[in-house]
N, CA, C and O atoms as a CHARMM CRD file, in Angstrom:
* protein
*
  348
    1    1 MET  N     13.14200 -23.38400 -42.97800 PROA 1      0.00000
    2    1 MET  CA    15.04000 -24.07900 -42.20300 PROA 1      0.00000
    3    1 MET  C     13.91900 -25.37200 -41.38200 PROA 1      0.00000
    4    1 MET  O     12.70300 -25.26100 -41.22300 PROA 1      0.00000
    5    2 ALA  N     14.76100 -26.49300 -40.98700 PROA 2      0.00000
    6    2 ALA  CA    14.04200 -27.35300 -40.49000 PROA 2      0.00000
    7    2 ALA  C     14.58200 -27.90200 -38.85100 PROA 2      0.00000
    8    2 ALA  O     14.36600 -28.95000 -38.24300 PROA 2      0.00000
    9    3 GLY  N     15.49700 -26.46100 -38.43700 PROA 3      0.00000
   10    3 GLY  CA    15.19500 -26.60800 -36.27800 PROA 3      0.00000
   11    3 GLY  C     15.28000 -25.60300 -36.13200 PROA 3      0.00000
   12    3 GLY  O     15.96000 -25.34000 -35.14100 PROA 3      0.00000
   13    4 SER  N     14.72500 -24.36400 -36.90600 PROA 4      0.00000
   14    4 SER  CA    14.34000 -22.63100 -36.71000 PROA 4      0.00000
   15    4 SER  C     12.56900 -22.82600 -36.29200 PROA 4      0.00000
   16    4 SER  O     11.68200 -23.56200 -36.72300 PROA 4      0.00000
   17    5 GLU  N     12.62500 -21.84900 -35.33000 PROA 5      0.00000
   18    5 GLU  CA    12.09200 -22.20200 -34.02200 PROA 5      0.00000
   19    5 GLU  C     10.60700 -21.06500 -35.32900 PROA 5      0.00000
   20    5 GLU  O     10.92500 -19.97000 -35.79300 PROA 5      0.00000
   21    6 PRO  N      9.08500 -21.76100 -35.63300 PROA 6      0.00000
   22    6 PRO  CA     8.43000 -20.84900 -36.42700 PROA 6      0.00000
   23    6 PRO  C      8.20400 -19.08100 -35.34300 PROA 6      0.00000
   24    6 PRO  O      8.51900 -18.96800 -34.15900 PROA 6      0.00000
   25    7 GLN  N      7.84100 -18.41100 -35.87100 PROA 7      0.00000
   26    7 GLN  CA     6.74700 -17.04800 -36.02600 PROA 7      0.00000
   27    7 GLN  C      6.15500 -16.83500 -35.94800 PROA 7      0.00000
   28    7 GLN  O      5.27600 -17.14300 -36.75200 PROA 7      0.00000
   29    8 THR  N      5.88400 -15.94100 -34.74000 PROA 8      0.00000
   30    8 THR  CA     4.64000 -16.23000 -34.37000 PROA 8      0.00000
   31    8 THR  C      4.01900 -14.68600 -34.96900 PROA 8      0.00000
   32    8 THR  O      4.88200 -14.28000 -35.74700 PROA 8      0.00000
   33    9 GLU  N      3.17100 -13.94400 -34.92500 PROA 9      0.00000
   34    9 GLU  CA     2.84600 -12.48100 -35.56600 PROA 9      0.00000
   35    9 GLU  C      1.60600 -11.94200 -34.34400 PROA 9      0.00000
   36    9 GLU  O      0.53100 -12.16700 -33.78800 PROA 9      0.00000
   37   10 GLN  N      2.56200 -11.23100 -34.46800 PROA 10     0.00000
   38   10 GLN  CA     2.15100 -10.30800 -32.08000 PROA 10     0.00000
   39   10 GLN  C      0.88800  -9.06500 -33.40500 PROA 10     0.00000
   40   10 GLN  O      0.88800  -8.63600 -34.55900 PROA 10     0.00000
   41   11 THR  N      0.16800  -9.03800 -32.33000 PROA 11     0.00000
   42   11 THR  CA    -1.38900  -8.29200 -32.55900 PROA 11     0.00000
   43   11 THR  C     -0.93200  -6.89400 -31.71200 PROA 11     0.00000
   44   11 THR  O     -0.36800  -7.01300 -30.62400 PROA 11     0.00000
   45   12 PRO  N     -1.18800  -5.70100 -32.23200 PROA 12     0.00000
   46   12 PRO  CA    -1.09300  -4.37800 -31.31400 PROA 12     0.00000
   47   12 PRO  C     -1.24900  -4.45900 -29.84200 PROA 12     0.00000
   48   12 PRO  O     -0.80900  -3.73000 -28.95300 PROA 12     0.00000
   49   13 GLU  N     -2.03300  -5.59900 -29.80100 PROA 13     0.00000
   50   13 GLU  CA    -2.28100  -5.43700 -27.89500 PROA 13     0.00000
   51   13 GLU  C     -1.19200  -6.56400 -26.97100 PROA 13     0.00000
   52   13 GLU  O     -0.96000  -6.61000 -25.76300 PROA 13     0.00000
   53   14 HSD  N     -0.80000  -7.19700 -27.83000 PROA 14     0.00000
   54   14 HSD  CA     0.04100  -8.02100 -27.52000 PROA 14     0.00000
   55   14 HSD  C      1.60900  -7.28700 -26.89200 PROA 14     0.00000
   56   14 HSD  O      2.01100  -7.05000 -25.75300 PROA 14     0.00000
   57   15 GLU  N      2.26200  -7.07200 -28.40700 PROA 15     0.00000
   58   15 GLU  CA     2.35000  -5.33300 -28.10700 PROA 15     0.00000
   59   15 GLU  C      2.60300  -3.83700 -27.43600 PROA 15     0.00000
   60   15 GLU  O      3.57400  -3.08900 -27.32300 PROA 15     0.00000
   61   16 ALA  N      1.40400  -3.81000 -27.10600 PROA 16     0.00000
   62   16 ALA  CA     1.18000  -2.71000 -26.18700 PROA 16     0.00000
   63   16 ALA  C      1.37000  -2.38500 -24.61000 PROA 16     0.00000
   64   16 ALA  O      1.54100  -1.39100 -23.90300 PROA 16     0.00000
   65   17 SER  N      1.21400  -4.10500 -24.42700 PROA 17     0.00000
   66   17 SER  CA     1.09600  -4.91900 -23.30400 PROA 17     0.00000
   67   17 SER  C      2.75000  -5.65200 -22.89400 PROA 17     0.00000
   68   17 SER  O      3.18200  -5.82700 -21.75400 PROA 17     0.00000
   69   18 SER  N      3.25900  -5.89500 -23.84200 PROA 18     0.00000
   70   18 SER  CA     4.95700  -6.82700 -23.75400 PROA 18     0.00000
   71   18 SER  C      5.60700  -5.44500 -22.83700 PROA 18     0.00000
   72   18 SER  O      6.40400  -5.74900 -21.94900 PROA 18     0.00000
   73   19 GLY  N      5.23100  -3.68200 -23.06200 PROA 19     0.00000
   74   19 GLY  CA     5.91800  -2.83000 -23.41500 PROA 19     0.00000
   75   19 GLY  C      6.97000  -3.04500 -21.84800 PROA 19     0.00000
   76   19 GLY  O      6.64500  -3.66900 -20.83800 PROA 19     0.00000
   77   20 ALA  N      7.87300  -2.52500 -22.02800 PROA 20     0.00000
   78   20 ALA  CA     8.70600  -1.95400 -19.95800 PROA 20     0.00000
   79   20 ALA  C      7.64200  -1.62900 -19.33100 PROA 20     0.00000
   80   20 ALA  O      7.15800  -2.36600 -18.47200 PROA 20     0.00000
   81   21 ASP  N      6.97400  -0.14800 -19.76600 PROA 21     0.00000
   82   21 ASP  CA     6.07000   0.72400 -19.13700 PROA 21     0.00000
   83   21 ASP  C      4.10100  -0.42800 -18.59600 PROA 21     0.00000
   84   21 ASP  O      3.00400  -0.38700 -18.04000 PROA 21     0.00000
   85   22 ALA  N      4.83000  -1.01500 -19.17500 PROA 22     0.00000
   86   22 ALA  CA     3.19600  -1.64000 -19.13400 PROA 22     0.00000
   87   22 ALA  C      3.03400  -2.82100 -17.95400 PROA 22     0.00000
   88   22 ALA  O      3.92300  -3.57400 -17.55700 PROA 22     0.00000
   89   23 CYS  N      1.76000  -2.76700 -17.54700 PROA 23     0.00000
   90   23 CYS  CA     1.91100  -4.30400 -16.62200 PROA 23     0.00000
   91   23 CYS  C      0.99600  -5.60900 -16.66600 PROA 23     0.00000
   92   23 CYS  O      1.24500  -6.33200 -17.63100 PROA 23     0.00000
   93   24 PRO  N      0.67100  -5.75300 -16.39100 PROA 24     0.00000
   94   24 PRO  CA    -0.07800  -6.96700 -17.38700 PROA 24     0.00000
   95   24 PRO  C     -1.17800  -7.89600 -16.25800 PROA 24     0.00000
   96   24 PRO  O     -1.72800  -8.99700 -16.22300 PROA 24     0.00000
   97   25 VAL  N     -1.03200  -6.23900 -15.13200 PROA 25     0.00000
   98   25 VAL  CA    -2.25900  -7.01800 -14.27200 PROA 25     0.00000
   99   25 VAL  C     -3.08400  -6.22900 -14.80900 PROA 25     0.00000
  100   25 VAL  O     -2.78100  -5.04100 -14.69700 PROA 25     0.00000
  101   26 ALA  N     -3.85000  -6.41500 -15.25400 PROA 26     0.00000
  102   26 ALA  CA    -5.44100  -5.15600 -14.82300 PROA 26     0.00000
  103   26 ALA  C     -5.31400  -4.38900 -13.90100 PROA 26     0.00000
  104   26 ALA  O     -4.44600  -3.51800 -13.95500 PROA 26     0.00000
  105   27 TRP  N     -5.95100  -4.48800 -13.07400 PROA 27     0.00000
  106   27 TRP  CA    -5.72700  -4.04100 -11.62200 PROA 27     0.00000
  107   27 TRP  C     -4.35100  -3.50600 -10.74100 PROA 27     0.00000
  108   27 TRP  O     -4.57100  -2.36800 -10.32500 PROA 27     0.00000
  109   28 CYS  N     -3.56100  -3.79800 -10.50800 PROA 28     0.00000
  110   28 CYS  CA    -2.74700  -3.66700  -9.76900 PROA 28     0.00000
  111   28 CYS  C     -2.25800  -2.68000  -9.49100 PROA 28     0.00000
  112   28 CYS  O     -2.05200  -1.71500 -10.22700 PROA 28     0.00000
  113   29 PRO  N     -1.90100  -2.86500  -7.87600 PROA 29     0.00000
  114   29 PRO  CA    -2.29800  -1.77800  -6.90300 PROA 29     0.00000
  115   29 PRO  C     -1.11700  -0.59900  -7.32500 PROA 29     0.00000
  116   29 PRO  O     -1.09700   0.57900  -7.68100 PROA 29     0.00000
  117   30 PHE  N     -0.20300  -1.65100  -7.05900 PROA 30     0.00000
  118   30 PHE  CA     0.96600  -0.81100  -7.37600 PROA 30     0.00000
  119   30 PHE  C      1.45200  -0.03800  -8.24700 PROA 30     0.00000
  120   30 PHE  O      2.21000   0.89500  -7.98400 PROA 30     0.00000
  121   31 CYS  N      0.89400  -0.49000  -9.85800 PROA 31     0.00000
  122   31 CYS  CA     1.14400   0.73100 -10.79400 PROA 31     0.00000
  123   31 CYS  C      0.06600   1.69800 -10.27100 PROA 31     0.00000
  124   31 CYS  O      0.30900   2.89000 -10.08100 PROA 31     0.00000
  125   32 LEU  N     -1.06100   1.17100 -10.05900 PROA 32     0.00000
  126   32 LEU  CA    -2.09100   2.32800 -10.16300 PROA 32     0.00000
  127   32 LEU  C     -1.60600   3.43700  -9.03200 PROA 32     0.00000
  128   32 LEU  O     -1.88900   4.63000  -8.93100 PROA 32     0.00000
  129   33 ALA  N     -0.99000   2.80900  -8.43700 PROA 33     0.00000
  130   33 ALA  CA    -0.47200   3.89400  -7.46900 PROA 33     0.00000
  131   33 ALA  C      0.66500   4.92500  -7.84600 PROA 33     0.00000
  132   33 ALA  O      0.63300   6.12900  -7.59100 PROA 33     0.00000
  133   34 ALA  N      1.62900   4.27700  -8.46600 PROA 34     0.00000
  134   34 ALA  CA     2.89000   4.65100  -9.21200 PROA 34     0.00000
  135   34 ALA  C      2.25600   5.80400 -10.18700 PROA 34     0.00000
  136   34 ALA  O      2.79900   6.90800 -10.21800 PROA 34     0.00000
  137   35 SER  N      0.82300   5.46400 -11.17100 PROA 35     0.00000
  138   35 SER  CA     0.45400   5.71500 -12.14100 PROA 35     0.00000
  139   35 SER  C     -0.06600   7.76000 -11.35200 PROA 35     0.00000
  140   35 SER  O      0.58200   8.75800 -11.66700 PROA 35     0.00000
  141   36 ALA  N     -1.23100   7.78700 -10.44500 PROA 36     0.00000
  142   36 ALA  CA    -1.58800   8.47700  -9.85100 PROA 36     0.00000
  143   36 ALA  C     -0.31700   9.74200  -9.48300 PROA 36     0.00000
  144   36 ALA  O     -0.27400  10.92600  -9.81800 PROA 36     0.00000
  145   37 VAL  N      0.85400   8.72000  -8.47700 PROA 37     0.00000
  146   37 VAL  CA     1.66000  10.13200  -8.67700 PROA 37     0.00000
  147   37 VAL  C      2.53600  10.13800  -9.43800 PROA 37     0.00000
  148   37 VAL  O      3.65800   9.96000  -8.96300 PROA 37     0.00000
  149   38 GLN  N      2.46600  10.24900 -10.25000 PROA 38     0.00000
  150   38 GLN  CA     3.25000  10.68400 -10.97700 PROA 38     0.00000
  151   38 GLN  C      3.29900  11.72000 -11.69600 PROA 38     0.00000
  152   38 GLN  O      4.39100  11.96500 -12.20900 PROA 38     0.00000
  153   39 PRO  N      2.42500  12.43100 -11.90100 PROA 39     0.00000
  154   39 PRO  CA     2.20100  14.14100 -12.06600 PROA 39     0.00000
  155   39 PRO  C      2.73400  14.99500 -11.21000 PROA 39     0.00000
  156   39 PRO  O      3.20900  16.08300 -11.53700 PROA 39     0.00000
  157   40 MET  N      2.67000  14.42500  -9.75200 PROA 40     0.00000
  158   40 MET  CA     3.09000  14.78600  -8.32400 PROA 40     0.00000
  159   40 MET  C      4.67400  15.82400  -8.75700 PROA 40     0.00000
  160   40 MET  O      5.57200  15.55300  -9.55400 PROA 40     0.00000
  161   41 SER  N      4.53200  16.77800  -8.04600 PROA 41     0.00000
  162   41 SER  CA     6.21100  16.77400  -7.38900 PROA 41     0.00000
  163   41 SER  C      6.70500  15.78000  -6.39300 PROA 41     0.00000
  164   41 SER  O      5.97500  15.17400  -5.60800 PROA 41     0.00000
  165   42 PRO  N      7.57200  15.69700  -6.45200 PROA 42     0.00000
  166   42 PRO  CA     8.25800  14.93000  -5.22400 PROA 42     0.00000
  167   42 PRO  C      8.64200  15.72100  -3.34500 PROA 42     0.00000
  168   42 PRO  O      9.17500  15.33000  -2.30600 PROA 42     0.00000
  169   43 ASP  N      7.90000  17.10400  -3.90500 PROA 43     0.00000
  170   43 ASP  CA     7.51400  16.73400  -2.43000 PROA 43     0.00000
  171   43 ASP  C      6.75400  16.78100  -1.95600 PROA 43     0.00000
  172   43 ASP  O      6.72300  16.75200  -0.72600 PROA 43     0.00000
  173   44 VAL  N      5.10500  16.94200  -3.19200 PROA 44     0.00000
  174   44 VAL  CA     4.10000  16.37300  -3.05600 PROA 44     0.00000
  175   44 VAL  C      3.70400  14.69600  -2.84600 PROA 44     0.00000
  176   44 VAL  O      2.51400  14.40100  -2.73700 PROA 44     0.00000
  177   45 VAL  N      4.43800  13.94700  -2.80900 PROA 45     0.00000
  178   45 VAL  CA     5.11700  12.17700  -2.93900 PROA 45     0.00000
  179   45 VAL  C      5.97000  12.10700  -1.77500 PROA 45     0.00000
  180   45 VAL  O      5.76700  11.07500  -1.13400 PROA 45     0.00000
  181   46 GLY  N      6.89800  12.89800  -1.26600 PROA 46     0.00000
  182   46 GLY  CA     7.98200  12.56100  -0.10500 PROA 46     0.00000
  183   46 GLY  C      6.46100  13.12300   1.35800 PROA 46     0.00000
  184   46 GLY  O      6.13200  12.30500   2.21700 PROA 46     0.00000
  185   47 HSD  N      5.79300  14.59000   1.29400 PROA 47     0.00000
  186   47 HSD  CA     4.77900  14.33700   2.51400 PROA 47     0.00000
  187   47 HSD  C      4.06600  13.22100   2.33600 PROA 47     0.00000
  188   47 HSD  O      3.90300  12.66700   3.42300 PROA 47     0.00000
  189   48 LEU  N      3.23500  12.25700   0.85900 PROA 48     0.00000
  190   48 LEU  CA     2.49200  11.08200   0.95800 PROA 48     0.00000
  191   48 LEU  C      3.62600  10.31000   1.43100 PROA 48     0.00000
  192   48 LEU  O      3.11800   9.91800   2.48100 PROA 48     0.00000
  193   49 LEU  N      4.59300   9.88800   1.42800 PROA 49     0.00000
  194   49 LEU  CA     5.10100   8.92500   1.97900 PROA 49     0.00000
  195   49 LEU  C      5.45900   9.06100   4.02200 PROA 49     0.00000
  196   49 LEU  O      5.55400   8.39300   5.05200 PROA 49     0.00000
  197   50 LYS  N      5.51800  10.32100   3.51600 PROA 50     0.00000
  198   50 LYS  CA     5.63800  10.36100   5.56700 PROA 50     0.00000
  199   50 LYS  C      4.86000   9.73100   5.87600 PROA 50     0.00000
  200   50 LYS  O      4.93700   8.58600   6.31900 PROA 50     0.00000
  201   51 ALA  N      3.26900  10.86800   5.55500 PROA 51     0.00000
  202   51 ALA  CA     2.51100  10.62700   6.35300 PROA 51     0.00000
  203   51 ALA  C      1.96900   9.44500   6.05300 PROA 51     0.00000
  204   51 ALA  O      0.77800   9.75700   6.05900 PROA 51     0.00000
  205   52 GLY  N      2.00600   8.13700   5.75600 PROA 52     0.00000
  206   52 GLY  CA     1.40300   6.78700   5.01000 PROA 52     0.00000
  207   52 GLY  C      2.64500   6.54200   6.07600 PROA 52     0.00000
  208   52 GLY  O      2.22000   5.77900   6.94400 PROA 52     0.00000
  209   53 SER  N      3.68000   6.81300   6.27100 PROA 53     0.00000
  210   53 SER  CA     4.58000   5.91500   7.37300 PROA 53     0.00000
  211   53 SER  C      4.62400   5.57600   8.80000 PROA 53     0.00000
  212   53 SER  O      4.89300   4.57500   9.46300 PROA 53     0.00000
  213   54 GLU  N      3.96500   7.76000   9.20500 PROA 54     0.00000
  214   54 GLU  CA     3.31700   7.90100  10.71100 PROA 54     0.00000
  215   54 GLU  C      1.70900   7.29100  10.52800 PROA 54     0.00000
  216   54 GLU  O      0.70300   7.82400  10.99600 PROA 54     0.00000
  217   55 VAL  N      1.73800   6.52100  10.03400 PROA 55     0.00000
  218   55 VAL  CA    -0.26500   6.23600   9.86700 PROA 55     0.00000
  219   55 VAL  C      0.60300   4.48000  10.00900 PROA 55     0.00000
  220   55 VAL  O     -0.43300   3.95500  10.41900 PROA 55     0.00000
  221   56 PHE  N      1.14000   3.84700   9.99600 PROA 56     0.00000
  222   56 PHE  CA     1.44000   2.21400   9.61300 PROA 56     0.00000
  223   56 PHE  C      2.19500   2.88300  10.49400 PROA 56     0.00000
  224   56 PHE  O      1.86700   3.85400   9.81300 PROA 56     0.00000
  225   57 LEU  N      3.10700   3.47700  11.60700 PROA 57     0.00000
  226   57 LEU  CA     3.84200   3.99000  12.98700 PROA 57     0.00000
  227   57 LEU  C      2.73100   3.62700  13.92500 PROA 57     0.00000
  228   57 LEU  O      2.84500   2.66200  14.68100 PROA 57     0.00000
  229   58 ALA  N      1.49300   4.49600  13.88700 PROA 58     0.00000
  230   58 ALA  CA     0.23300   4.26900  14.56600 PROA 58     0.00000
  231   58 ALA  C     -0.54400   2.93700  14.24500 PROA 58     0.00000
  232   58 ALA  O     -1.69500   2.62300  14.55000 PROA 58     0.00000
  233   59 PHE  N     -0.25900   2.73100  14.03600 PROA 59     0.00000
  234   59 PHE  CA    -1.22300   0.97900  14.30000 PROA 59     0.00000
  235   59 PHE  C     -0.02100  -0.04900  14.62600 PROA 59     0.00000
  236   59 PHE  O     -0.65000  -1.03700  15.00400 PROA 59     0.00000
  237   60 ARG  N      0.92000  -0.27900  14.67400 PROA 60     0.00000
  238   60 ARG  CA     1.67900  -0.64800  14.71000 PROA 60     0.00000
  239   60 ARG  C      2.17400  -0.13000  16.27400 PROA 60     0.00000
  240   60 ARG  O      3.01700  -0.91400  16.70900 PROA 60     0.00000
  241   61 ALA  N      1.85600   1.02500  17.26300 PROA 61     0.00000
  242   61 ALA  CA     2.42000   1.42600  18.06300 PROA 61     0.00000
  243   61 ALA  C      0.38200   0.58600  18.91800 PROA 61     0.00000
  244   61 ALA  O      0.31500  -0.00600  19.99500 PROA 61     0.00000
  245   62 VAL  N     -0.79200   0.85100  18.02000 PROA 62     0.00000
  246   62 VAL  CA    -1.46000  -0.20600  18.90600 PROA 62     0.00000
  247   62 VAL  C     -1.86600  -1.90300  18.74000 PROA 62     0.00000
  248   62 VAL  O     -2.59900  -2.81500  19.12100 PROA 62     0.00000
  249   63 ILE  N     -0.96900  -1.57700  18.02600 PROA 63     0.00000
  250   63 ILE  CA    -1.39100  -3.38100  18.18100 PROA 63     0.00000
  251   63 ILE  C      0.16000  -4.04500  18.54700 PROA 63     0.00000
  252   63 ILE  O      0.54000  -5.07200  17.98500 PROA 63     0.00000
  253   64 ASP  N      0.84500  -3.45500  19.37500 PROA 64     0.00000
  254   64 ASP  CA     2.14900  -3.55800  20.27000 PROA 64     0.00000
  255   64 ASP  C      1.70700  -3.23900  21.49500 PROA 64     0.00000
  256   64 ASP  O      2.17500  -4.03500  22.30900 PROA 64     0.00000
  257   65 ALA  N      0.61700  -1.96800  22.28300 PROA 65     0.00000
  258   65 ALA  CA    -0.26100  -2.03000  23.59200 PROA 65     0.00000
  259   65 ALA  C     -0.94300  -3.01800  23.87700 PROA 65     0.00000
  260   65 ALA  O     -0.92400  -3.52300  25.00000 PROA 65     0.00000
  261   66 ARG  N     -1.45000  -3.32600  23.18200 PROA 66     0.00000
  262   66 ARG  CA    -2.87600  -4.42600  22.89000 PROA 66     0.00000
  263   66 ARG  C     -1.83700  -5.76600  22.99300 PROA 66     0.00000
  264   66 ARG  O     -1.52700  -6.13200  24.12600 PROA 66     0.00000
  265   67 GLY  N     -1.40500  -6.35200  22.05900 PROA 67     0.00000
  266   67 GLY  CA    -0.53400  -7.72800  22.67300 PROA 67     0.00000
  267   67 GLY  C     -0.27100  -7.49100  23.76800 PROA 67     0.00000
  268   67 GLY  O     -0.64800  -8.32100  24.59500 PROA 67     0.00000
  269   68 ASP  N      0.65700  -5.98500  24.38000 PROA 68     0.00000
  270   68 ASP  CA     1.00100  -6.43500  25.80900 PROA 68     0.00000
  271   68 ASP  C      0.47400  -6.34800  26.93600 PROA 68     0.00000
  272   68 ASP  O      0.94900  -6.47400  28.06500 PROA 68     0.00000
  273   69 GLN  N     -1.32900  -5.95300  26.29000 PROA 69     0.00000
  274   69 GLN  CA    -1.99800  -6.35700  27.65400 PROA 69     0.00000
  275   69 GLN  C     -3.23400  -7.73800  27.63200 PROA 69     0.00000
  276   69 GLN  O     -4.03700  -8.12600  28.48100 PROA 69     0.00000
  277   70 LEU  N     -2.87300  -8.25100  26.08600 PROA 70     0.00000
  278   70 LEU  CA    -3.19500 -10.33900  26.09900 PROA 70     0.00000
  279   70 LEU  C     -1.67900 -10.87100  26.14700 PROA 70     0.00000
  280   70 LEU  O     -1.38000 -11.89600  25.53500 PROA 70     0.00000
  281   71 ASP  N     -0.83200 -10.22700  26.80900 PROA 71     0.00000
  282   71 ASP  CA     0.06100 -11.22300  27.29500 PROA 71     0.00000
  283   71 ASP  C      0.68400 -11.10200  28.57600 PROA 71     0.00000
  284   71 ASP  O      1.54700 -11.84100  29.04800 PROA 71     0.00000
  285   72 GLY  N      0.13400 -10.05100  29.10900 PROA 72     0.00000
  286   72 GLY  CA    -0.08100  -9.90300  30.74900 PROA 72     0.00000
  287   72 GLY  C      1.10000  -9.67100  31.25700 PROA 72     0.00000
  288   72 GLY  O      1.62300 -10.40500  32.09500 PROA 72     0.00000
  289   73 THR  N      1.78500  -8.29100  30.64000 PROA 73     0.00000
  290   73 THR  CA     3.05700  -7.48100  30.74800 PROA 73     0.00000
  291   73 THR  C      2.83100  -6.68800  31.60300 PROA 73     0.00000
  292   73 THR  O      3.35200  -6.64900  32.71800 PROA 73     0.00000
  293   74 VAL  N      1.76100  -5.74000  31.01200 PROA 74     0.00000
  294   74 VAL  CA     1.65500  -4.54900  31.40800 PROA 74     0.00000
  295   74 VAL  C     -0.92400  -4.05000  31.90600 PROA 74     0.00000
  296   74 VAL  O     -1.83300  -3.53500  31.25600 PROA 74     0.00000
  297   75 PRO  N     -0.79600  -4.65300  33.28900 PROA 75     0.00000
  298   75 PRO  CA    -1.75100  -4.60400  33.36200 PROA 75     0.00000
  299   75 PRO  C     -2.86200  -4.06000  32.88400 PROA 75     0.00000
  300   75 PRO  O     -2.67000  -3.31900  31.92000 PROA 75     0.00000
  301   76 ALA  N     -3.84100  -4.16600  33.19700 PROA 76     0.00000
  302   76 ALA  CA    -4.68100  -3.23800  32.03100 PROA 76     0.00000
  303   76 ALA  C     -5.98000  -2.47600  32.85400 PROA 76     0.00000
  304   76 ALA  O     -6.76500  -3.01900  33.63200 PROA 76     0.00000
  305   77 ALA  N     -5.94100  -0.63000  32.30600 PROA 77     0.00000
  306   77 ALA  CA    -6.42500  -0.23400  33.50600 PROA 77     0.00000
  307   77 ALA  C     -8.24200  -0.30200  33.32600 PROA 77     0.00000
  308   77 ALA  O     -9.11700  -0.51500  32.48600 PROA 77     0.00000
  309   78 PRO  N     -8.02600   0.07700  34.89600 PROA 78     0.00000
  310   78 PRO  CA    -9.37100  -0.52700  34.84600 PROA 78     0.00000
  311   78 PRO  C    -10.54000   1.37400  33.52700 PROA 78     0.00000
  312   78 PRO  O    -10.45900   2.49700  33.03100 PROA 78     0.00000
  313   79 VAL  N    -10.89500   0.84900  33.64200 PROA 79     0.00000
  314   79 VAL  CA   -12.10200   1.57200  32.76100 PROA 79     0.00000
  315   79 VAL  C    -12.60400   2.63800  33.52100 PROA 79     0.00000
  316   79 VAL  O    -12.94900   2.19200  34.61500 PROA 79     0.00000
  317   80 ARG  N    -12.91400   4.52800  33.38800 PROA 80     0.00000
  318   80 ARG  CA   -13.33900   4.95200  34.51700 PROA 80     0.00000
  319   80 ARG  C    -14.68900   5.73900  33.40700 PROA 80     0.00000
  320   80 ARG  O    -14.17000   6.06600  32.34000 PROA 80     0.00000
  321   81 LEU  N    -15.68300   5.96200  33.43700 PROA 81     0.00000
  322   81 LEU  CA   -16.33600   6.53900  33.07700 PROA 81     0.00000
  323   81 LEU  C    -16.32100   7.96200  33.94000 PROA 81     0.00000
  324   81 LEU  O    -16.22900   7.93500  35.16700 PROA 81     0.00000
  325   82 GLU  N    -16.38700   8.80200  33.43700 PROA 82     0.00000
  326   82 GLU  CA   -17.24400  10.54300  34.14900 PROA 82     0.00000
  327   82 GLU  C    -18.13900  10.69700  33.47300 PROA 82     0.00000
  328   82 GLU  O    -18.05100  10.48900  32.26300 PROA 82     0.00000
  329   83 LYS  N    -19.32200  11.12700  34.08600 PROA 83     0.00000
  330   83 LYS  CA   -20.67100  11.97400  33.20300 PROA 83     0.00000
  331   83 LYS  C    -20.14600  13.93900  33.09400 PROA 83     0.00000
  332   83 LYS  O    -19.89100  15.03700  33.58900 PROA 83     0.00000
  333   84 ILE  N    -20.22700  13.48200  32.54600 PROA 84     0.00000
  334   84 ILE  CA   -20.01200  15.75200  32.33600 PROA 84     0.00000
  335   84 ILE  C    -20.88300  16.00900  31.86600 PROA 84     0.00000
  336   84 ILE  O    -21.33400  15.16600  31.09100 PROA 84     0.00000
  337   85 ASP  N    -21.58000  17.19700  32.02500 PROA 85     0.00000
  338   85 ASP  CA   -22.89300  18.18400  32.11600 PROA 85     0.00000
  339   85 ASP  C    -22.13400  19.01700  31.40500 PROA 85     0.00000
  340   85 ASP  O    -21.05200  19.49200  31.75000 PROA 85     0.00000
  341   86 VAL  N    -23.00800  19.27600  29.89700 PROA 86     0.00000
  342   86 VAL  CA   -22.43500  20.08500  29.65400 PROA 86     0.00000
  343   86 VAL  C    -23.47500  21.68600  29.18100 PROA 86     0.00000
  344   86 VAL  O    -23.30800  22.68800  28.48600 PROA 86     0.00000
  345   87 GLY  N    -24.22700  21.27600  29.79900 PROA 87     0.00000
  346   87 GLY  CA   -25.13500  22.27800  29.64400 PROA 87     0.00000
  347   87 GLY  C    -26.39100  22.12300  30.68800 PROA 87     0.00000
  348   87 GLY  O    -27.30500  22.94900  30.68100 PROA 87     0.00000
């Protein structure tokens, strides 16, 4: 037929990578994380997500505190060092 598109032969590698479950990026961090937590129970995944969100909240608090010090809204407290004899 004159108006039809030519048919191309697909190799097995192309068929495997074109599936819905496959990612075209070799080392995609999202796909690696999803495949790592896939065999885990939902409770474990929930605890890991909560721990991750707590880490990001801690980072945010540190960055906000440092930003307030640099803006001058909060005066920087003088550093006080104290020598403690242990033995």
